[in-house]
C-alpha positions as CSV (number, residue, x, y, z in Angstrom):
1,X,36.4,-34.2,-3.2
2,X,37.5,-30.6,-3.0
3,X,38.3,-28.7,0.2
4,X,35.3,-26.8,1.4
5,X,35.8,-23.5,3.5
6,X,34.8,-25.0,6.4
7,X,36.8,-28.8,6.0
8,X,39.1,-30.3,8.9
9,X,40.3,-33.0,6.8
10,X,37.8,-34.9,7.7
11,X,35.7,-37.4,5.3
12,X,32.4,-35.9,3.9
13,X,29.2,-38.2,3.3
14,X,28.6,-37.8,-0.3
15,X,24.7,-38.1,0.6
16,X,25.0,-35.4,3.1
17,X,27.0,-33.4,1.1
18,X,24.7,-33.0,-2.0
19,X,21.9,-33.0,0.3
20,X,23.3,-29.8,2.2
21,X,24.8,-27.8,-1.1
22,X,21.1,-28.5,-2.7
23,X,20.6,-26.1,-5.8
24,X,23.3,-23.7,-4.6
25,X,25.8,-23.9,-7.1
26,X,23.4,-23.0,-9.6
27,X,21.6,-20.4,-7.4
28,X,24.8,-18.5,-6.7
29,X,25.9,-17.7,-10.1
30,X,23.3,-15.0,-9.7
31,X,24.9,-13.8,-6.6
32,X,28.8,-14.2,-7.6
33,X,29.2,-10.4,-9.4
34,X,27.6,-8.9,-5.5
35,X,29.4,-11.4,-3.8
36,X,32.8,-10.1,-5.9
37,X,32.1,-6.7,-5.0
38,X,31.3,-6.6,-1.6
39,X,34.6,-9.2,-1.1
40,X,36.4,-6.6,-2.8
41,X,34.9,-3.7,-0.6
42,X,36.1,-5.9,2.6
43,X,39.6,-6.3,1.1
44,X,39.8,-2.4,0.8
45,X,38.2,-1.8,4.3
46,X,41.0,-4.8,5.9
47,X,44.0,-2.8,4.1
48,X,42.3,0.8,5.3
49,X,42.6,-0.7,9.0
50,X,45.7,-2.1,8.6
51,X,44.8,-5.9,8.8
52,X,45.9,-6.6,5.1
53,X,49.0,-5.2,3.3
54,X,47.8,-2.4,0.6
55,X,49.8,-4.1,-2.2
56,X,47.7,-7.5,-1.5
57,X,44.5,-5.6,-0.8
58,X,45.3,-4.2,-4.8
59,X,45.7,-7.7,-6.1
60,X,42.5,-9.1,-4.4
61,X,40.6,-6.2,-5.8
62,X,41.7,-6.4,-9.5
63,X,41.5,-10.4,-9.4
64,X,37.7,-9.8,-7.7
65,X,37.0,-7.3,-10.5
66,X,37.7,-9.5,-13.7
67,X,35.8,-12.5,-11.6
68,X,32.7,-9.7,-11.2
69,X,32.9,-9.6,-15.1
70,X,33.3,-12.7,-16.0
71,X,30.3,-14.0,-13.4
72,X,28.2,-10.9,-15.1
73,X,29.0,-12.8,-18.5
74,X,27.9,-16.0,-17.7
75,X,31.8,-17.6,-17.8
76,X,32.3,-18.4,-14.0
77,X,31.5,-21.9,-12.9
78,X,30.6,-23.6,-9.6
79,X,31.4,-27.1,-9.3
80,X,29.3,-29.2,-7.1
81,X,32.4,-30.1,-5.0
82,X,32.6,-26.6,-4.2
83,X,29.3,-26.1,-2.2
84,X,28.7,-22.7,-2.7
85,X,29.5,-19.4,-4.7
86,X,31.9,-18.1,-1.6
87,X,33.8,-21.0,-2.1
88,X,34.4,-21.2,-5.8
89,X,34.8,-17.0,-5.6
90,X,37.7,-17.6,-3.1
91,X,39.2,-20.8,-4.8
92,X,39.3,-18.7,-7.8
93,X,41.0,-15.7,-5.8
94,X,43.6,-18.1,-4.1
95,X,44.5,-19.4,-7.6
96,X,44.8,-15.8,-9.3
97,X,46.3,-14.2,-6.6
98,X,48.3,-16.6,-4.1
99,X,48.9,-15.9,-0.6
100,X,46.6,-12.9,-0.7
101,X,43.7,-15.1,-1.7
102,X,43.9,-17.0,1.7
103,X,44.0,-13.7,3.8
104,X,40.3,-12.3,2.5
105,X,38.2,-14.2,4.9
106,X,39.8,-12.2,7.4
107,X,37.3,-10.7,10.0
108,X,34.3,-12.0,8.2
109,X,32.0,-15.2,8.0
110,X,30.1,-17.2,5.1
111,X,26.9,-15.6,7.2
112,X,27.8,-11.7,6.6
113,X,29.2,-12.5,3.2
114,X,26.2,-14.5,1.8
115,X,23.9,-11.5,3.6
116,X,25.9,-8.6,1.6
117,X,25.7,-10.4,-1.7
118,X,22.1,-10.9,-1.0
119,X,21.8,-7.2,0.1
120,X,23.6,-5.6,-3.0
121,X,21.5,-8.1,-5.5
122,X,18.4,-7.3,-3.8
123,X,18.9,-3.4,-3.9
124,X,19.5,-4.0,-7.7
125,X,16.8,-6.0,-8.7
126,X,14.5,-3.2,-6.7
127,X,15.5,-0.7,-8.7
128,X,15.3,-2.7,-11.9
129,X,11.6,-3.5,-10.9
130,X,11.1,0.2,-9.6
131,X,12.2,0.9,-13.5
132,X,9.9,-1.3,-15.1
133,X,7.2,-0.3,-12.6
134,X,7.6,3.0,-13.3
135,X,7.7,2.6,-17.4
136,X,4.4,0.4,-17.2
137,X,2.8,3.2,-15.1
138,X,3.6,5.3,-18.0
139,X,1.9,3.4,-20.7
140,X,-1.3,3.2,-18.4
141,X,-1.1,7.0,-18.7
142,X,-0.9,7.6,-22.2
143,X,-3.6,4.9,-22.3
144,X,-6.0,6.7,-20.2
145,X,-5.0,10.0,-21.8
146,X,-5.3,8.4,-25.3
147,X,-9.3,7.2,-24.4
148,X,-10.3,9.8,-21.7
149,X,-13.4,10.3,-23.0
150,X,-14.7,7.0,-24.8
151,X,-17.5,5.5,-22.5
152,X,-17.3,2.2,-20.6
153,X,-19.7,0.7,-18.7
154,X,-18.2,0.6,-14.7
155,X,-19.4,-2.6,-13.2
156,X,-19.6,-3.6,-9.2
157,X,-20.5,-7.2,-8.7
158,X,-19.9,-7.9,-12.3
159,X,-23.0,-6.4,-12.9
160,X,-23.4,-2.8,-14.7
161,X,-23.2,-0.1,-12.6
162,X,-22.6,3.6,-13.5
163,X,-21.1,5.4,-16.6
164,X,-17.4,5.2,-16.9
165,X,-15.1,5.6,-19.5
166,X,-11.5,3.8,-21.0
167,X,-9.6,6.7,-19.4
168,X,-11.0,6.4,-15.7
169,X,-10.2,2.7,-16.4
170,X,-6.7,3.0,-17.3
171,X,-6.0,5.7,-15.0
172,X,-6.8,3.5,-12.0
173,X,-3.9,1.1,-12.7
174,X,-1.4,3.8,-13.2
175,X,-2.5,5.5,-9.8
176,X,-1.8,1.9,-8.2
177,X,1.4,1.6,-9.9
178,X,2.3,5.6,-8.9
179,X,1.3,4.3,-5.0
180,X,3.6,1.4,-5.3
181,X,6.7,3.5,-6.4
182,X,6.1,5.5,-3.0
183,X,6.2,2.1,-1.3
184,X,9.6,1.3,-3.3
185,X,11.2,3.9,-1.2
186,X,10.4,2.5,2.3
187,X,11.4,-1.0,1.2
188,X,15.0,0.7,-0.1
189,X,15.1,1.8,3.0
190,X,15.2,-1.2,4.8
191,X,17.7,-2.9,2.5
192,X,19.6,0.4,2.7
193,X,21.9,-1.4,5.6
194,X,25.4,-3.0,5.7
195,X,25.2,-6.3,7.3
196,X,29.3,-6.8,6.7
197,X,30.8,-7.3,9.9
198,X,28.3,-9.3,11.8
199,X,30.5,-12.1,10.5
200,X,28.5,-15.2,12.4
201,X,26.5,-12.7,14.3
202,X,28.5,-12.0,17.0
203,X,30.8,-9.7,15.4
204,X,34.8,-10.0,15.2
205,X,37.4,-9.3,18.1
206,X,39.1,-7.2,15.5
207,X,39.6,-3.3,14.8
208,X,37.7,-2.9,11.7
209,X,35.5,-0.2,10.3
210,X,32.3,-1.1,9.2
211,X,31.1,2.9,8.6
212,X,34.1,2.8,6.1
213,X,32.9,0.0,4.1
214,X,29.2,0.9,4.6
215,X,30.2,4.1,2.9
216,X,32.4,2.3,0.1
217,X,29.7,0.3,-1.2
218,X,27.2,3.0,-1.1
219,X,24.8,2.0,1.8
220,X,23.5,5.1,4.3
221,X,23.9,3.3,7.4
222,X,25.3,0.2,8.9
223,X,23.3,-2.7,10.4
224,X,24.2,-2.1,14.1
225,X,23.5,-5.4,15.5
226,X,25.4,-8.2,14.7
227,X,22.6,-10.9,15.5
228,X,19.5,-8.6,13.9
229,X,21.7,-8.6,10.7
230,X,21.4,-12.3,11.0
231,X,17.6,-12.0,12.0
232,X,16.8,-10.3,8.7
233,X,17.5,-13.3,6.6
234,X,14.1,-14.0,5.2
235,X,12.9,-10.7,6.7
236,X,14.0,-8.5,4.0
237,X,13.4,-11.1,1.1
238,X,9.5,-11.0,2.3
239,X,10.2,-7.0,2.5
240,X,10.9,-7.2,-1.2
241,X,8.5,-10.0,-2.6
242,X,5.4,-8.8,-0.3
243,X,6.2,-5.1,-2.3
244,X,6.6,-7.1,-5.9
245,X,3.0,-8.9,-4.6
246,X,1.2,-5.8,-4.0
247,X,2.4,-4.3,-7.8
248,X,1.0,-7.7,-9.1
249,X,-2.2,-7.7,-7.2
250,X,-3.1,-4.2,-8.7
251,X,-2.3,-5.5,-12.5
252,X,-3.9,-9.1,-11.8
253,X,-7.3,-6.9,-11.6
254,X,-6.5,-5.3,-14.8
255,X,-5.6,-8.5,-16.5
256,X,-8.8,-10.0,-15.3
257,X,-10.8,-7.2,-16.7
258,X,-9.2,-7.8,-20.2
259,X,-9.7,-11.5,-20.3
260,X,-13.4,-10.2,-19.9
261,X,-13.3,-7.2,-21.9
262,X,-11.6,-8.5,-24.8
263,X,-14.4,-12.1,-24.9
264,X,-16.7,-12.3,-27.7
265,X,-19.7,-11.5,-25.4
266,X,-17.8,-7.9,-24.1
267,X,-16.0,-7.3,-27.3
268,X,-14.7,-3.7,-25.9
269,X,-11.3,-4.8,-25.9
270,X,-8.7,-7.0,-28.7
271,X,-5.8,-8.0,-28.5
272,X,-3.4,-8.1,-31.8
273,X,-2.9,-11.3,-33.3
274,X,0.8,-11.1,-32.4
275,X,0.0,-11.5,-29.0
276,X,-2.2,-14.7,-29.0
277,X,-1.6,-18.2,-29.6
278,X,-4.3,-20.6,-31.4
279,X,-5.5,-23.9,-30.5
280,X,-4.3,-27.7,-31.8
281,X,-7.6,-28.6,-32.5
282,X,-9.7,-25.2,-33.3
283,X,-8.6,-23.2,-36.5
284,X,-10.7,-20.2,-35.1
285,X,-9.4,-19.7,-31.8
286,X,-7.0,-16.6,-30.8
287,X,-6.2,-17.3,-27.4
288,X,-5.3,-14.8,-24.7
289,X,-2.6,-16.8,-23.4
290,X,-0.1,-14.2,-22.7
291,X,-3.2,-12.7,-20.2
292,X,-3.7,-15.6,-18.3
293,X,0.1,-16.5,-18.0
294,X,0.7,-12.8,-16.8
295,X,-2.4,-13.6,-14.0
296,X,-0.6,-17.2,-13.0
297,X,2.4,-15.1,-12.5
298,X,0.8,-13.0,-9.9
299,X,-0.6,-15.8,-8.0
300,X,2.8,-17.4,-8.6
301,X,4.4,-14.3,-7.1
302,X,2.2,-14.9,-3.4
303,X,3.1,-18.2,-3.5
304,X,6.8,-17.9,-3.7
305,X,6.7,-15.2,-0.9
306,X,4.9,-17.4,0.9
307,X,7.4,-19.5,0.5
308,X,9.9,-17.3,2.1
309,X,8.0,-16.5,4.7
310,X,7.1,-20.2,5.9
311,X,11.0,-21.1,5.7
312,X,12.3,-17.7,7.8
313,X,9.1,-18.4,10.3
314,X,9.2,-20.2,13.3
315,X,12.9,-20.1,13.8
316,X,14.8,-18.7,17.3
317,X,17.7,-16.0,16.8
318,X,20.7,-16.0,15.1
319,X,21.8,-17.9,12.3
320,X,20.5,-21.6,11.0
321,X,21.2,-23.0,7.8
322,X,17.5,-22.9,7.2
323,X,18.0,-19.5,5.4
324,X,20.0,-21.5,2.4
325,X,16.4,-22.5,1.5
326,X,15.4,-18.7,0.9
327,X,17.8,-17.7,-2.2
328,X,16.0,-19.9,-4.6
329,X,12.2,-18.8,-4.1
330,X,13.3,-15.3,-4.1
331,X,15.6,-15.3,-6.9
332,X,12.7,-16.8,-9.0
333,X,10.2,-14.4,-8.0
334,X,12.1,-11.6,-8.8
335,X,12.9,-12.9,-12.4
336,X,8.9,-13.8,-12.8
337,X,8.2,-10.1,-12.0
338,X,10.3,-8.8,-14.1
339,X,9.3,-10.7,-16.8
340,X,5.4,-10.0,-16.1
341,X,6.2,-6.2,-16.1
342,X,8.0,-6.4,-19.0
343,X,5.4,-8.0,-21.0
344,X,2.5,-5.6,-19.5
345,X,4.3,-2.7,-20.8
346,X,4.2,-4.1,-24.3
347,X,0.5,-5.1,-24.0
348,X,-0.8,-1.9,-22.8
349,X,-0.1,-0.1,-25.6
350,X,-1.4,-3.1,-28.0
351,X,-4.3,-2.8,-26.8
352,X,-7.3,-2.2,-29.5
353,X,-10.4,-0.6,-28.1
354,X,-13.9,-1.0,-30.1
355,X,-15.7,2.0,-28.8
356,X,-18.8,1.2,-30.4
357,X,-19.2,-2.0,-28.6
358,X,-18.7,-0.3,-25.3
359,X,-20.9,3.2,-26.1
360,X,-23.7,0.3,-27.2
361,X,-23.2,-1.2,-23.8
362,X,-23.6,1.8,-21.8
363,X,-27.5,1.6,-21.7
364,X,-29.8,4.1,-19.6
365,X,-29.7,2.1,-16.7
366,X,-26.2,3.2,-15.9
367,X,-27.1,6.6,-15.6
368,X,-29.7,6.0,-12.6
369,X,-27.6,7.6,-9.6
370,X,-27.4,10.6,-12.1
371,X,-30.9,10.9,-12.7
372,X,-31.2,10.8,-8.7
373,X,-28.5,13.4,-8.2
374,X,-30.4,15.4,-11.2
375,X,-33.5,15.4,-9.1
376,X,-32.0,16.2,-5.6
377,X,-30.7,19.2,-7.9
378,X,-34.2,20.4,-8.3
379,X,-34.8,20.5,-4.7
380,X,-36.1,17.0,-4.3
381,X,-34.3,14.9,-0.8
382,X,-31.7,12.3,-2.0
383,X,-34.0,9.7,-0.5
384,X,-37.1,10.4,-2.5
385,X,-35.3,11.1,-5.5
386,X,-33.6,7.4,-4.7
387,X,-37.2,5.9,-4.2
388,X,-38.3,7.6,-7.4
389,X,-35.9,7.1,-10.0
390,X,-36.3,3.2,-8.7
391,X,-40.1,3.5,-9.4
392,X,-39.5,4.4,-13.2
393,X,-37.3,1.8,-13.4
394,X,-39.7,-0.8,-12.8
395,X,-42.6,0.8,-14.4
396,X,-40.2,1.6,-17.8
397,X,-40.8,5.3,-17.7
398,X,-37.1,6.0,-16.6
399,X,-35.2,8.2,-19.3
400,X,-32.6,10.1,-17.8
401,X,-31.0,13.2,-19.3
402,X,-27.3,11.5,-19.9
403,X,-26.1,15.2,-20.0
404,X,-27.3,16.8,-17.0
405,X,-24.6,15.9,-14.6
406,X,-20.4,15.9,-15.7
407,X,-18.1,14.8,-13.0
408,X,-15.3,17.3,-13.5
409,X,-13.9,17.2,-10.2
410,X,-10.5,15.5,-9.4
411,X,-10.6,11.7,-10.2
412,X,-13.9,12.1,-12.1
413,X,-14.6,11.5,-15.6
414,X,-14.1,15.0,-16.8
415,X,-11.3,15.3,-14.4
416,X,-8.1,12.5,-14.4
417,X,-5.6,14.1,-13.0
418,X,-3.0,13.2,-15.8
419,X,-0.8,16.2,-15.1
420,X,-0.2,15.4,-11.4
421,X,0.0,12.0,-12.2
422,X,2.8,12.8,-14.8
423,X,4.4,14.7,-12.2
424,X,4.3,11.7,-9.8
425,X,5.7,9.7,-12.4
426,X,8.8,12.0,-13.4
427,X,9.6,12.3,-9.5
428,X,9.5,8.6,-9.3
429,X,11.5,8.4,-12.6
430,X,14.2,11.3,-11.4
431,X,14.5,9.0,-7.9
432,X,15.3,6.0,-9.5
433,X,18.0,7.3,-11.6
434,X,19.7,9.1,-9.3
435,X,19.4,6.3,-7.1
436,X,21.1,3.8,-9.9
437,X,23.8,6.4,-10.3
438,X,24.8,6.6,-6.9
439,X,25.3,2.9,-7.0
440,X,27.0,2.9,-9.9
441,X,29.3,5.2,-8.4
442,X,29.6,3.6,-5.5
443,X,30.8,0.2,-7.2
444,X,33.3,2.5,-9.5
445,X,34.9,3.3,-6.0
446,X,35.4,-0.1,-5.1
447,X,36.7,-1.1,-8.5
448,X,39.0,1.9,-9.1
449,X,42.7,1.2,-9.2
């Protein structure tokens, strides 16, 4: 068995090794590119403070750049006996750079090494999720604008309540996603702290420069307390997944609506044939499996977020090996969230609206509140008007004037606020583009010859 990073020449029970390694050789493949980037920044910092010869640092950075690219291309492997991505990466460095590779671990621990790799990974994933969320918000805005005035029954308690429009319905989900894009910046702020230099949670007795490496990697600040750096394992993962779950919560409501409105009994919406699947026994079926699976993904995300919270919770401060079990559900959740956003960005513009069926479902009873307000406009107190409309409904004499009142205030059926919403979406996209460019620039500084 290959020597582990922590090995001291003593034999290791094979079953214990397999149990403690778990699925890290597979899970860590997603983290290796970020581990390579963080390691290159660490090498530059060591040279900056005089703990590593400049030529050794240059050799390490060049080798790490190549390993980063190999990992991105799926050509990097982690053998089970290597335990994790950190061991595999260091072994590859020693193989390619010799003595210099043995110096890369100076002034750090696997604890802050994985923290940094995860932090870089989560920042990249958050920006990717943000871009997909912005794209989806745009499709909802387009849908709302294209169907702004088409009537649609508004429901409460799954019972017809008041008149609405497809525009008002579509705008609701655009608005929800725009709010999530605002909240994304808060999550970014939590992740925008460099943990490198915390080592095992108590710093190192060497003259390292934590601010230098933070700037080099594009972080706005250092995570000052080394103990808090370890305590943040699970906290930051939970913050990211909580945000993703909130996005999914908005989308789950839309998916439920689509499932209902596309039923034959409603018929307000239809999915194109390319977005449906068939039955193995019933030839007539066109099943909305994509809607149901996407709805299931929303609940799956909550389950994975709960798993992260359960593993990280109930522990004392500092590092514990329990944290290893946070990686798989975090990576799985982020992969699932990206797939959800991508498929819905294709589904929203593909929906077919049956305006006639929706209009036919808007019967006179939807206008009960409107009629009461029309009576108020003629001088009646609202409570008297309310009772008068109730009496008319009961005795069958109710005949509302559907055009008596039009909701033209901001957020009403006649004023969706599309222009302002598009400005907010543009601002969000600009922030995402700018932040992504800043991170790309930071990476280029690390990799520069």
